[in-house]
ROKELO-823945 format. One line per 4 residues: number of its first residue (from 1); their letters; for each residue x, y, z of N, C-alpha, C. Coordinates in steps of 0.001 Angstrom, whole numbers. Example, Ala and Ser with C-alpha at 12.3 -4.5 7.8 and 13.67 -1.06 7.14 Angstrom:
BEGIN
1 = as = 13190:-5690:7800:12300:-4500:7800:13200:-3300:7800; 12850:-2250:7080:13670:-1060:7140:12900:30:7870
//
This chain:
BEGIN
1 = mkdm = -41387:-44395:119746:-40597:-43288:120071:-40237:-42489:118617; -39663:-43606:117815:-39344:-43250:116355:-40311:-42462:115703; -41632:-43232:116065:-43038:-42749:115419:-43391:-41054:115960; -43327:-41087:117254:-43545:-39623:118013:-42405:-38739:117425
5 = lidl = -41126:-39048:117178:-40372:-37756:116464:-40586:-37645:115242; -41215:-38758:114268:-41771:-38393:112864:-43009:-37500:112987; -43838:-37933:113983:-45068:-36906:114155:-44819:-35510:114599; -43802:-35500:115558:-43523:-33961:115862:-43015:-33124:114670
9 = eaqr = -41995:-33824:113815:-41602:-33090:112979:-42679:-32614:111960; -43652:-33639:111705:-44582:-33427:110903:-45446:-32064:111341; -45939:-32160:112581:-46648:-30835:113178:-45830:-29747:113252; -44609:-29689:113173:-43546:-28508:113246:-43676:-27919:111678
13 = alfl = -43570:-29011:110364:-43544:-28500:109126:-44789:-27727:109009; -46087:-28427:109291:-47208:-28148:108970:-47454:-26376:109703; -46995:-26201:111027:-46816:-25158:111708:-46355:-24047:110943; -45122:-24291:110444:-44415:-23601:109522:-44938:-22918:108207
17 = sqvs = -45646:-24155:107735:-46073:-23931:106377:-47517:-22850:106575; -48158:-23034:107589:-49344:-22109:108147:-48859:-20548:108424; -47719:-20753:109037:-47125:-19433:109040:-46810:-18653:107960; -45790:-19191:107074:-45942:-18902:105492:-46742:-18233:104847
21 = kqla = -47973:-19179:105011:-49184:-18591:104271:-49934:-17429:104947; -49767:-17122:106174:-49994:-16140:106924:-49573:-14693:106442; -48062:-15019:106722:-47066:-13997:106207:-47312:-13369:104858; -47822:-14429:103967:-47840:-13999:102404:-49258:-13011:102356
25 = gsld = -50178:-12775:103188:-51133:-12160:102956:-51121:-10817:102802; -50224:-10136:103073:-49888:-8681:102753:-48538:-8140:102771; -48454:-7106:102198:-47036:-6518:101985:-47214:-5281:102461; -48299:-4689:103244:-48134:-3763:104140:-47384:-3962:105241
29 = yatt = -46240:-2940:105578:-45557:-3004:106704:-46008:-3120:108000; -46981:-2151:108531:-47636:-2359:109769:-48470:-3969:109823; -48896:-4137:108860:-49991:-5322:108856:-49192:-6480:108804; -47806:-6451:108365:-46841:-7501:108408:-46318:-7946:109877
33 = letv = -46132:-6919:110399:-45370:-6886:111818:-46600:-7374:112818; -47904:-6991:112520:-48998:-7482:113353:-49028:-9121:113194; -48951:-9413:111941:-49184:-11008:111402:-47931:-11692:112111; -46811:-11019:112154:-45285:-11604:112626:-45921:-11878:114055
37 = ahap = -46365:-10857:114893:-46832:-11100:116238:-47975:-12126:116570; -48728:-12251:115662:-49897:-13325:115730:-49496:-14608:115043; -48535:-14679:114450:-48241:-16214:113792:-48018:-17135:114772; -47173:-17252:115623:-46885:-18055:116517:-48015:-18729:117336
41 = lpdf = -49111:-17856:117443:-50163:-18354:118786:-51184:-18922:117890; -51667:-19954:118640:-51561:-20677:120064:-50559:-21732:119703; -50210:-22042:118650:-49414:-23295:118737:-47867:-23392:119194; -47495:-22494:119213:-46076:-22487:119578:-45761:-21249:120640
45 = adwc = -46666:-20228:120845:-46431:-19311:121946:-47882:-19089:122522; -47903:-18286:123656:-49263:-17814:124318:-49087:-16307:124066; -47888:-15718:123799:-47819:-14438:123451:-46558:-14129:122685; -46601:-13073:122037:-45380:-12757:121081:-45099:-11226:121273
49 = ivdv = -44213:-10615:121203:-43608:-9119:121022:-42713:-8998:119885; -42957:-8163:119010:-42133:-8108:118104:-41483:-6454:118124; -40112:-6405:118311:-39354:-5111:118285:-38522:-5147:117086; -38257:-3850:116497:-38011:-3480:115476:-36620:-2325:115444
53 = vdde = -36104:-2537:114470:-34744:-1239:114365:-35113:-768:113195; -35266:731:113155:-35446:1298:111931:-34256:1893:111287; -34172:2340:110079:-33039:2968:109098:-32007:3631:110313; -32792:4403:110957:-31789:5441:111802:-31411:4789:113066
57 = avfr = -31709:3256:113143:-30951:2500:114400:-31887:2867:115713; -33091:3504:115537:-34188:3398:116440:-34878:2227:117046; -34523:1946:118295:-35190:928:118742:-36501:786:118842; -37754:250:118595:-39197:566:119063:-39911:-897:119107
61 = raaa = -40789:-853:120136:-41581:-1802:120250:-42936:-1892:119229; -42865:-2501:118381:-43787:-2457:117037:-44977:-3133:117221; -44937:-4486:117749:-46435:-5214:117699:-46201:-6211:118996; -47548:-6317:119452:-47707:-7452:120737:-49126:-8194:120548
65 = ahad = -48895:-9523:120463:-50297:-10305:120493:-50245:-11101:121709; -51843:-11614:121867:-51758:-12864:123151:-52586:-13598:122675; -52615:-14885:122733:-53467:-15832:122649:-54812:-15720:122855; -54912:-15215:124214:-56499:-14908:124638:-56650:-13428:124147
69 = leqe = -57603:-13319:123588:-58128:-11903:122883:-58453:-11057:123815; -59291:-11498:125018:-59554:-10531:125899:-58308:-10003:126702; -57372:-10663:126767:-56207:-9997:127570:-55174:-9229:126642; -55475:-9276:125285:-54645:-8736:124275:-54172:-7113:124384
73 = asfa = -55334:-6491:124707:-54931:-4852:125088:-54063:-4702:126472; -54473:-5271:127386:-54054:-5277:128539:-52271:-5692:128260; -52357:-6801:127658:-50802:-7258:127491:-49917:-6397:126420; -50761:-5834:125665:-50002:-4976:124791:-49369:-3711:125672
77 = elar = -50482:-3140:126447:-49892:-2178:127580:-48982:-2495:128539; -48846:-3711:128807:-47961:-4352:129704:-46447:-4348:128856; -46625:-4895:127829:-45374:-5223:126893:-44747:-3919:126678; -45680:-2661:126379:-45163:-1192:126073:-44251:-795:127423
81 = rhtp = -44907:-1125:128358:-44360:-586:129805:-42810:-1032:129892; -42869:-2070:129491:-41502:-3000:129751:-40682:-3171:128606; -40850:-2171:127714:-39875:-1912:126507:-38526:-1576:126873; -37678:-2447:126811:-36143:-2262:127050:-35418:-1290:126479
85 = daga = -34738:-698:127188:-33604:228:126819:-32702:-265:125490; -32396:270:124361:-31720:-107:123505:-30188:-584:123685; -29928:77:124909:-28309:-323:125150:-28200:-1154:126227; -29290:-1854:126918:-29378:-2959:127681:-28414:-4029:127225
89 = legv = -28077:-4899:128512:-26882:-5737:128374:-27601:-6973:128068; -28614:-7050:128526:-29499:-8440:128571:-30850:-8603:127410; -31692:-9462:127525:-32702:-9192:126852:-32733:-9277:125304; -33787:-8601:124712:-33935:-8437:123391:-32758:-7724:122861
93 = pkam = -32262:-6435:123333:-30790:-5909:122776:-29905:-6718:122783; -29404:-7654:123741:-28466:-8561:123640:-28491:-9558:122479; -29934:-10174:122350:-30168:-10984:121357:-29628:-10519:119911; -30424:-9187:119791:-30040:-8416:118563:-28612:-8104:118206
97 = rsgn = -27775:-7903:119296:-26435:-7666:118948:-25674:-8860:118607; -26218:-10013:119324:-25554:-11356:119005:-26006:-12049:117982; -27045:-11928:117621:-27612:-12536:116473:-28047:-13946:116669; -28148:-14250:117961:-28468:-15847:118551:-29834:-15715:119180
101 = vqli = -30424:-16908:118882:-31603:-17149:119556:-31270:-17384:121211; -32218:-16884:122179:-31756:-17029:123054:-33109:-17511:123999; -32787:-18543:125137:-33810:-19195:125900:-33520:-18306:127521; -34491:-17667:128001:-34664:-16928:129142:-35613:-17478:130155
105 = stld = -35133:-17569:131423:-36278:-18087:132388:-36476:-16935:133201; -37568:-17024:134349:-37708:-16043:135407:-36546:-16007:136229; -35638:-16621:136370:-34495:-16710:137335:-33659:-15450:136491; -33438:-15393:134960:-32677:-14575:134389:-33625:-12962:134135
109 = dvvl = -34716:-13358:134319:-35454:-11991:133802:-36711:-11968:134734; -36920:-11042:135499:-37930:-10672:136593:-39155:-10341:135863; -39117:-9729:134919:-40008:-8990:133987:-41150:-10291:133594; -40455:-11446:133502:-41253:-12456:132869:-42670:-12865:134121
113 = ddlg = -42127:-12522:135326:-43089:-12902:136469:-44301:-12141:136012; -44352:-10957:135669:-45377:-10110:135386:-46226:-10347:133928; -45283:-11024:133216:-45889:-11638:131997:-46692:-12826:132038; -46509:-13694:133388:-47180:-14918:133585:-46594:-15921:132967
117 = tpse = -45226:-15911:132517:-44679:-17494:131905:-43300:-17572:132647; -43072:-18777:132593:-41824:-19392:133032:-40568:-19061:132378; -40665:-19028:131063:-39477:-18638:130201:-40107:-18212:128933; -39126:-17554:127895:-39329:-16960:126908:-38220:-17447:126010
121 = iiap = -38298:-17238:124781:-37443:-17336:123630:-37488:-15958:123077; -36314:-15450:122548:-35956:-14272:122044:-35192:-14379:120802; -35849:-14416:119529:-35144:-15092:118361:-34813:-13639:117301; -33637:-13215:117212:-33580:-12049:116194:-33972:-12324:114965
125 = llvd = -34461:-11270:114358:-34998:-11171:113106:-33894:-10616:112010; -33234:-11617:111338:-32104:-11592:110316:-32393:-11813:109099; -31785:-11026:107934:-31915:-11120:106738:-30659:-10712:106162; -29811:-11824:105527:-28594:-11336:104766:-27488:-10787:105892
129 = grvl = -27613:-11358:107241:-26963:-10670:108224:-27031:-9348:108781; -28168:-9113:108237:-28692:-7450:108909:-29831:-7763:109825; -29782:-7047:110991:-30778:-7173:112111:-31741:-6222:112103; -33206:-7006:111791:-34298:-6034:111552:-34987:-5946:112974
133 = gams = -34803:-6713:113734:-35290:-6718:114988:-35392:-8178:115571; -36203:-8118:116658:-36335:-9878:117222:-37991:-9900:117902; -38144:-10949:117708:-39588:-11605:118289:-39403:-12376:119650; -40149:-11811:120577:-39957:-12561:121824:-41239:-13376:121904
137 = lgsv = -40960:-14941:122369:-42066:-15823:122440:-42192:-16048:123943; -43380:-16214:124502:-43849:-16607:125765:-44861:-17764:125705; -44654:-18825:126470:-45755:-19871:126672:-45793:-20152:128052; -46972:-20633:128682:-47257:-21071:129930:-46643:-22159:130115
141 = rgys = -46579:-23323:129217:-46071:-24248:129402:-44354:-24249:129777; -43816:-23228:129300:-42448:-23156:129462:-41880:-23713:128349; -40472:-23151:127788:-39800:-23560:126945:-38292:-24589:127002; -37751:-25281:126184:-36660:-25917:126414:-35671:-25724:125462
145 = esdl = -34447:-26187:125431:-33292:-26010:124391:-34007:-26713:122923; -34669:-27784:123353:-35276:-28270:122068:-36350:-27700:121095; -36998:-26453:121646:-37800:-25488:120805:-36867:-24624:119956; -35450:-24192:120597:-35020:-23220:119824:-34682:-23496:118282
149 = plak = -34467:-24674:117741:-34351:-24643:116122:-35770:-24305:115728; -36886:-24779:116027:-38366:-24184:115842:-38353:-22584:115647; -38067:-22115:116589:-37757:-20636:116782:-37106:-19849:115838; -36096:-20351:115825:-34914:-20060:114775:-35407:-20026:113238
153 = elac = -36160:-21119:112687:-36788:-21088:111649:-37809:-20451:111326; -38700:-20102:112372:-39640:-19271:112474:-39421:-17692:112270; -38318:-17159:112974:-37907:-15851:112964:-37504:-15618:111517; -36760:-16717:111262:-36085:-16426:109783:-37342:-16287:108672
157 = rcaq = -38312:-17176:108754:-39613:-16574:107670:-39930:-15374:108201; -40185:-15063:109161:-40711:-13601:109765:-40068:-12696:109319; -38518:-12613:109375:-37655:-11766:109084:-37753:-11523:107487; -37946:-12394:106567:-37948:-12415:105169:-39340:-11757:105022
161 = avdh = -40617:-11948:105693:-41694:-11153:105283:-41757:-9844:105928; -40898:-9307:106854:-40645:-8049:107290:-39833:-7309:106372; -38817:-7802:105799:-37843:-7258:105167:-38427:-6785:103749; -39190:-7937:103059:-39892:-7579:102236:-41151:-6514:101947
165 = awry = -41677:-6499:103131:-42597:-5401:103392:-41891:-4167:103490; -40880:-3922:104029:-40025:-2747:104529:-39648:-2380:102978; -39307:-3132:102094:-38687:-2893:100855:-40084:-2544:100052; -40864:-3055:100132:-42150:-2552:99391:-42555:-922:99797
169 = rlat = -42290:-942:101118:-42932:405:101569:-41854:1562:101147; -40758:987:101083:-39578:2188:100509:-39990:2469:98991; -40131:1356:98346:-40454:1599:96745:-41852:2320:96482; -43017:2042:97509:-44163:2996:97197:-43777:4233:97849
173 = qaie = -43045:4388:98851:-42678:5816:99010:-42030:6633:97931; -41245:5919:97261:-40269:6335:96168:-41152:6734:94935; -42282:5914:94813:-43116:6060:93918:-43848:7634:93872; -44436:7515:95214:-45051:8862:95397:-44473:10213:95545
177 = vrdt = -43155:9807:95794:-42068:11229:95673:-42032:11521:94192; -41794:10559:93386:-41627:10495:92076:-42938:11205:91167; -43852:10615:91888:-45442:11096:91218:-45729:12704:91522; -45227:12893:92721:-45300:14451:93104:-44373:15370:92526
181 = fvat = -43259:14899:92053:-42134:15693:91259:-42777:15693:90159; -43126:14653:89408:-43739:14600:88158:-44721:15717:87782; -45603:15327:88963:-46884:16150:88647:-46301:18157:88923; -45705:18071:89931:-44951:19519:90106:-44322:19949:88927
185 = ishd = -43399:19221:88415:-42552:19450:87248:-43582:19647:85748; -44699:18995:85846:-45506:19382:84690:-46490:20332:84971; -46779:20539:85904:-47560:22011:86563:-46777:23406:86221; -45351:23092:86959:-44449:24493:86464:-44230:24622:85272
189 = lknp = -44101:23599:84529:-43585:23798:83128:-44695:24110:82138; -45801:23807:82482:-46949:24294:81335:-47355:25546:81604; -47406:26214:82923:-47597:27382:83015:-46982:28437:82273; -45496:28552:82369:-44839:29143:81182:-44930:29103:80065
193 = lati = -45232:27815:79611:-45312:27538:78211:-46682:27917:77608; -47569:28150:78528:-48656:29044:78280:-48633:30275:78056; -47895:30938:78781:-47628:32313:78742:-46721:32556:77460; -45555:31707:77216:-44947:31952:75847:-45718:31780:74671
197 = sgqa = -46682:30782:74756:-47780:30514:73621:-48390:32122:73456; -49007:32289:74534:-49801:33512:74409:-48962:35002:73920; -47713:35026:74343:-47199:36064:73702:-46698:35767:72292; -46344:34567:72057:-46235:34406:70243:-47229:34788:69589
201 = qlln = -48405:34619:70152:-49904:34922:69309:-49955:36377:69513; -49529:36916:70448:-49671:38465:70520:-48531:39020:69497; -47523:38659:69158:-46345:39213:68544:-46766:38835:67287; -47556:37839:66916:-47892:37517:65474:-48926:38508:64900
205 = rmas = -49919:38844:65835:-51038:39860:65558:-50338:41263:65340; -49526:41677:66234:-48675:42971:66280:-47765:42931:64735; -47241:41812:64165:-46462:41896:63170:-47138:42177:61989; -48475:41418:62098:-49519:41691:60946:-49933:43181:60909
209 = aerq = -50289:43533:62063:-51025:44941:62064:-49935:46201:61890; -48796:45970:62346:-47849:47333:62235:-47397:47477:60732; -46723:48345:60484:-46180:48849:59065:-44732:48508:59500; -44158:47430:58772:-42793:46929:58604:-42080:46452:57348
213 = tadt = -41175:46464:57384:-40731:46005:56003:-40735:44670:55919; -40830:44082:54693:-41100:42684:54323:-39979:41927:55209; -38591:42535:55268:-37698:41582:55652:-37841:41556:57299; -38193:42632:57892:-38402:42649:59408:-39436:41764:59833
217 = sekl = -40628:41827:58961:-41904:41069:59535:-41533:39513:59046; -40573:39087:58127:-40393:37914:58301:-39597:37295:59064; -38495:38076:59576:-37681:37457:60890:-38583:37416:62064; -39438:38705:62130:-40333:38338:63219:-41137:36998:63347
221 = rkgi = -41949:36864:62106:-42295:35508:62331:-41664:34275:62056; -40657:34543:61507:-39584:33225:61875:-39391:33106:63119; -38894:34038:64101:-38755:33959:65668:-39842:33338:66399; -41270:33886:65729:-42565:33383:66690:-42643:31831:66151
225 = rrie = -42474:31621:64872:-42463:30256:64655:-41603:29226:65452; -40571:29879:65788:-39414:29057:66759:-39931:28935:67955; -40473:30042:68488:-40975:30056:70020:-42135:28907:69901; -43182:29080:68807:-44331:28205:68904:-43947:26395:68784
229 = snve = -42747:26269:68067:-42363:25106:67928:-41658:24381:69049; -40847:25176:69958:-40340:24867:71084:-41406:24548:72085; -42670:25428:72196:-43463:25324:73063:-44224:23819:72836; -44600:23570:71480:-45142:22325:71315:-44077:21145:71518
233 = rmsr = -42787:21336:71404:-41801:20257:71932:-41968:19981:73026; -42022:21044:74023:-41951:20897:75399:-42980:20441:76009; -44248:20678:75476:-45016:20003:75874:-45639:18539:75569; -45088:18206:74436:-44892:16903:74153:-43828:16061:75027
237 = mvdg = -42748:16788:75364:-41880:15899:76401:-42586:15722:77967; -43088:16956:78227:-43988:16966:79510:-45073:15533:79381; -45933:15706:78591:-46547:14459:78376:-46069:13215:78160; -44939:13155:77581:-44312:11718:77659:-43773:11227:79056
241 = lldl = -43494:12513:80019:-43055:12208:81319:-44141:11617:81877; -45170:12223:81618:-46686:11659:82268:-46689:10237:81957; -46694:9998:80642:-46774:8535:80221:-45952:7532:80758; -44623:7867:80990:-43635:7304:81535:-43982:6711:82967
245 = trle = -44610:7723:83829:-44915:7357:84893:-46325:6593:85043; -47071:6596:84192:-48373:5876:84255:-47753:4508:83892; -46796:4093:82626:-46309:2873:82677:-45606:2382:83522; -44992:2955:84480:-44191:2578:85407:-45048:1818:86756
249 = lger = -46201:2713:86754:-47072:2265:87705:-47865:846:87162; -47786:636:85996:-48520:-751:85558:-49937:-376:85016; -50294:1138:84610:-51068:1534:84242:-51008:1460:82691; -52306:1331:82097:-52411:1234:80595:-52647:2560:79799
253 = lelr = -51999:2732:78472:-52009:3914:78010:-53461:4161:77375; -54282:5311:77848:-55565:5387:77199:-55278:6347:75953; -55481:5987:74728:-55331:6517:73459:-56442:7504:73189; -56307:8595:72486:-57451:9600:72130:-56971:9654:70592
257 = tgpm = -57468:8481:70206:-57667:8554:68436:-58647:9423:67609; -57991:9777:66424:-58998:10594:65709:-58253:10677:64430; -58630:11161:63370:-58361:11194:62004:-57190:12258:61905; -56007:11716:61336:-54788:12680:61124:-53903:12194:60005
261 = dlva = -53173:13061:59761:-52425:12743:58214:-50885:12636:58753; -50484:11235:58761:-49001:11084:59068:-48037:11576:58578; -48230:12210:57095:-47376:12820:56426:-47117:14413:56817; -48323:14935:57151:-48413:16295:57458:-47715:16485:58998
265 = vasr = -47947:15349:60054:-47076:15405:61179:-45331:15264:60661; -45457:14336:60154:-43681:14027:59644:-43142:15292:59174; -43739:15842:58253:-43292:17545:57676:-43038:18385:58825; -44031:18460:59777:-44048:19413:61134:-42502:19033:61683
269 = iate = -42551:17836:61938:-41522:17559:62846:-40272:17789:62008; -40055:17323:61005:-38940:17754:60272:-38678:18768:60233; -39634:19840:59865:-39195:21214:59901:-38668:21645:61311; -39194:21444:62228:-38658:21649:63498:-37341:21327:63767
273 = hqer = -37068:20174:63323:-35293:19639:63995:-34696:20355:62673; -35312:20637:61453:-34253:21280:60455:-33730:22605:61001; -34785:23231:61506:-34484:24756:62216:-33308:24559:63233; -33287:23610:63972:-32245:23269:65122:-31018:22732:64714
277 = sprh = -31208:22235:63372:-29893:21143:63154:-29563:21560:61770; -28873:22615:61507:-28372:23213:60258:-27611:22269:59675; -26649:21189:60465:-25481:20375:59945:-26430:19248:59315; -27445:18805:59597:-28303:17741:58856:-29345:18467:57825
281 = riqv = -29560:17376:56781:-30535:17769:55878:-31747:16701:56067; -32932:17036:56615:-33991:16313:56958:-35200:16483:56046; -35486:15291:55498:-36354:15044:54173:-37400:14226:54648; -38423:14292:53810:-39576:13433:54001:-40046:13065:52705
285 = aget = -40339:11484:52616:-40276:10940:51143:-41395:9997:51288; -41915:9524:50186:-43234:8633:49972:-44318:9452:49589; -45479:9012:50471:-46733:9453:49967:-46700:10955:50471; -47648:11403:49478:-47998:12665:49827:-48971:13293:51021
289 = altg = -49737:11899:51139:-50918:12088:52452:-50977:10450:52911; -51171:10594:54028:-51339:9103:54485:-52258:9214:55765; -53528:8910:55800:-54380:9043:56779:-54630:7986:57500; -55351:8125:58772:-55644:6957:59498:-55811:7383:60723
293 = ewdl = -56402:6470:61682:-57010:6955:63070:-56072:6445:64233; -55168:7764:64469:-54267:7365:65507:-54390:8548:66706; -53244:8542:67519:-53311:9358:68718:-52495:10393:68092; -52837:11518:67776:-51972:12658:67342:-50862:12994:68025
297 = arie = -51175:13563:69268:-50078:13694:70607:-49119:12746:70527; -49270:11323:70712:-48188:10467:70774:-47638:9988:69857; -48131:9986:68470:-47517:9971:67081:-46560:10811:67093; -47072:12076:67427:-46113:13048:67204:-44668:13067:68108
301 = rvld = -45017:12421:69369:-44208:12446:70337:-43022:11386:69600; -43804:9956:69262:-42646:8927:68546:-41967:9684:67502; -42391:10394:66651:-41578:10952:65429:-40533:11838:65867; -41215:12617:66919:-40016:13645:67359:-38935:12976:67874
305 = nlvg = -39061:11984:68956:-38208:11115:69310:-37309:10433:68397; -37812:9904:67406:-36977:9187:66576:-36188:10070:65903; -36715:10900:65149:-35876:12064:64295:-34652:12719:65378; -35239:13057:66592:-34114:13659:67499:-33112:12511:67699
309 = navk = -33355:11323:67623:-32142:10178:67924:-31312:10114:66867; -31884:10396:65591:-31370:10266:64476:-30277:11311:64211; -30926:12663:64719:-30012:13426:64438:-28938:13407:65533; -29168:13280:66940:-28241:13121:67845:-27036:12062:67877
313 = yspd = -27565:11107:66875:-26511:9953:66752:-25925:10078:65492; -26095:11012:64814:-25333:11496:63631:-24531:12926:63901; -23667:12753:64791:-23050:14100:65202:-22111:14876:64217; -21874:14207:63006:-21155:14651:62138:-22132:15348:60934
317 = gglv = -23511:15074:61279:-24295:15681:60172:-24861:14702:59046; -25357:15136:57902:-25857:14134:56973:-27195:14146:56794; -27699:13053:55688:-28999:13013:55528:-29896:12224:56641; -31301:12887:56811:-32082:12007:57597:-33169:11991:57039
321 = tiac = -33775:10615:56755:-35050:10478:55833:-36371:10032:56590; -37325:10648:56494:-38623:10081:56954:-39351:9838:55798; -39767:8287:55986:-40431:7877:54546:-41687:7225:55218; -42983:7783:54688:-44202:7212:54942:-44822:6576:53795
325 = vrev = -45200:5195:53992:-45636:4463:52923:-46725:3735:53334; -48051:3773:52397:-48957:2862:52867:-48966:1537:51996; -49332:586:52749:-49581:-910:52110:-50797:-1667:52640; -51499:-2385:51924:-52363:-3333:51884:-52067:-4632:52023
329 = deag = -52559:-5702:52875:-52135:-6808:52915:-53614:-7749:53314; -53273:-8775:53660:-54728:-9594:53989:-55205:-9008:55259; -54244:-8394:56265:-54700:-7935:57714:-55462:-6607:57501; -55323:-5995:56169:-56150:-4746:56111:-54918:-3700:55593
333 = ecai = -55215:-2440:55666:-54552:-1104:55086:-53574:-718:56762; -52501:-578:56112:-51553:174:57419:-50644:1142:56708; -49831:1668:57569:-49066:2834:57407:-47661:2247:57802; -46562:2489:56783:-45346:2012:57576:-44181:3578:57449
337 = lsvr = -44285:3631:58369:-43191:4899:58969:-41849:4320:59193; -41076:5173:58744:-39501:4807:58517:-38588:5895:59232; -37807:5897:59802:-36593:6996:59928:-35185:6555:59799; -34677:7063:59061:-33140:6374:58475:-31928:7444:58662
341 = dhgv = -30993:7048:59257:-29915:8269:59497:-28431:7524:58910; -27458:8128:59018:-25929:7726:58472:-25157:7927:59816; -25616:7559:60728:-24723:8179:62048:-23970:6724:62679; -23717:6859:63902:-23079:5912:64399:-23378:4512:64311
345 = gipp = -24716:3963:64283:-25226:3013:64286:-25342:2064:65689; -25663:984:65713:-25873:58:66661:-24993:-1286:66755; -24016:-1420:67789:-23835:-2475:67569:-24364:-3726:67616; -24096:-4864:67086:-24718:-6070:67371:-25248:-6665:68287
349 = adig = -24419:-6376:69405:-24636:-6953:70624:-25842:-5978:71422; -26057:-4996:70876:-27266:-4121:71547:-28405:-4240:70858; -28272:-4858:69867:-29622:-4741:68883:-30590:-5474:69516; -30768:-6358:69981:-31762:-7000:70769:-32079:-6400:72072
353 = rife = -31613:-5380:72703:-31765:-4962:73972:-32225:-3269:73720; -32107:-2821:72575:-32337:-1369:72240:-33638:-927:72645; -34688:-1596:73022:-35818:-1203:73119:-36236:-1275:74671; -35067:-1691:75289:-35325:-1920:76843:-35153:-697:77618
357 = rfhr = -36071:-555:78631:-35791:772:79395:-34432:908:79738; -34028:2231:79834:-32489:2594:80410:-31452:1886:79545; -31647:919:78564:-30636:374:78080:-30003:1182:76880; -28862:1592:76790:-28231:2084:75816:-27114:1383:74789
361 = agnv = -26732:2047:73666:-25574:1300:72933:-24394:1432:73455; -23600:556:73324:-22349:435:73651:-21151:1542:73118; -21717:1798:72150:-21014:3003:71416:-21446:4449:71407; -22186:4785:72107:-22720:6283:72221:-21944:7153:72792
365 = gais = -20801:6791:73595:-19640:7692:74022:-20192:8667:74972; -19931:9934:74853:-20353:11019:75626:-21766:11572:75290; -22211:11095:74021:-23858:11229:73437:-24838:11276:74872; -25264:12435:75388:-26285:12376:76334:-27482:11436:75847
369 = gtgi = -28185:11000:76980:-29316:10212:76842:-29982:9262:78108; -30897:8879:78071:-31475:8204:79349:-31832:6938:78946; -31942:6311:77701:-32180:5011:77553:-34068:4852:77454; -34705:5901:77729:-36061:5845:78026:-37032:6076:76520
373 = glam = -36417:6777:75665:-37124:7023:74556:-37714:6044:73707; -36752:5094:73404:-37028:3822:72396:-38009:2803:73051; -38075:2792:74551:-38990:1972:75341:-40026:2556:75485; -40400:3976:75380:-41663:4685:75268:-42271:4726:74027
377 = irdv = -41612:4508:72994:-41979:4504:71428:-42501:3220:71174; -41867:2124:71738:-42326:672:71855:-43817:547:72457; -44049:1207:73713:-45176:1121:74046:-46184:1838:73495; -46000:3028:73080:-47004:3957:72232:-47343:2787:70867
381 = vsrh = -46341:2366:70166:-46672:1833:69049:-47495:299:69389; -46907:-498:70469:-47596:-1467:70896:-49450:-1308:71155; -49423:-132:71954:-50912:177:72177:-51623:455:70984; -51066:942:69838:-51735:1347:68628:-52181:-186:68048
385 = ggti = -51467:-1169:68534:-51485:-2458:67601:-50405:-2601:66506; -49672:-1790:66644:-48478:-1983:65551:-47076:-2812:65999; -45963:-2350:65394:-44681:-3363:65633:-43783:-1977:65487; -42566:-2300:65802:-41337:-1455:65591:-40327:-2284:65513
389 = sves = -39364:-2098:64765:-38115:-2859:64521:-37035:-1892:64118; -35768:-2425:64132:-34676:-1853:63684:-33654:-2460:62676; -32829:-1711:61887:-32005:-2240:61113:-30912:-1502:61115; -29572:-1870:61701:-28555:-1073:61936:-27271:-1871:61583
393 = vege = -26084:-693:60996:-24722:-1259:60980:-23894:-215:61603; -23212:-973:62505:-22323:-101:63373:-21114:714:62302; -21300:2339:62618:-20498:3106:61817:-21362:3674:60512; -22636:2927:60461:-22999:3293:58915:-24469:4033:58954
397 = gstf = -25031:3865:60341:-26529:4323:60554:-27535:3233:60825; -28728:3956:61248:-29700:3071:61319:-30932:3341:60668; -31911:2418:60553:-33188:2576:60187:-34195:1913:61061; -35462:2956:61753:-36157:2203:62818:-37671:2422:61703
401 = tirl = -37962:1065:61601:-39634:844:60902:-40632:663:61866; -41678:1443:61799:-43053:1258:62607:-43924:664:61470; -44844:-297:61840:-45866:-393:61072:-46975:-255:61977; -48299:885:61510:-49534:887:62289:-50763:613:61500
405 = palv = -51410:-235:61940:-52812:-375:61596:-53304:940:60952; -54333:1278:60116:-54825:2431:59813:-55822:3061:60903; -56421:1850:61618:-57743:2157:62490:-57177:1390:63694; -57163:2331:64833:-56857:1721:66075:-58602:1054:66833
409 = r = -58343:-92:67103:-59490:-685:67730:-59363:-987:69013
//
């Protein structure tokens, strides 16, 4: 007798193990519901019906399966015709309201006669106290009270799979909405940017053609340069948003490398920010030229972000220094780029997490920010085969240092 009990427990353990393997086969929500319906067949049930409740508390019959494939289509239609009303006092609605596994016989439910089984088990699908639905199990052999523990464990595993698939579905939908949003914003922003850029070029030609005083012409050209600078900066921001989307989707950034002068880029970025930040003095130090094979657009975005942070986190003004230095070691030639400010600095507790997405230092107060910029910089630098580090003293300022190989392979 004892050996028989041990053998029965082993069979049930093997059955549950096989069910878990089936449930792990897909994260698609509809596929998971079908898997749940077929999982008990034929070892524990001859048929299974799965009912679910969606986010708006709408009850629906989601899947039905029969051990005899020739009967499955007709059985599914029969199950659909016998879908219970969500407010019914017995059956599936009662099991979902109570959260308890129920054993029902033909004496309690005349529908079972139509389904050709003497009894059924209704097991609610529960996750952390939330009712996701229920699975109804029928067997021509009939069920007894001794089958309820196995049905409960089966429903528990199925509920976890349904919950994971539902969360995955929501996450996928959220990503699709975000991607649509990003694509729309990118399109809508770049159209007016193209118009602004075209107008700036037109005004520049007009300024050169018309007779004007030197002072008027210079003011006009200065305004045009400011327009062009902002067009370039907004374009970098849009491209950064697209890169962020790709990284969140697990895609690898594809670099478009070519010869470029790091000092020239640093000088241009410094000039742009100087015009917008008269309280700061932004200088470029080090080499007079520093060429290498890098992705121009992304390196511009890295510098723009670092200098922008240096200005933003130095609210009282002060000196911001961009240093460009060449270094040659056993690994070959590399460029060292650093941006130093004398602003609020970074608390020691935040240094180790400063490059994490959405993490911001605890001392930034009301200074606006998203916590995305430094994470993006780290990803771009890493993709170039480089490294980024930071040294900072709270209240005294920060220095961000990037090492870039002169040639990206």
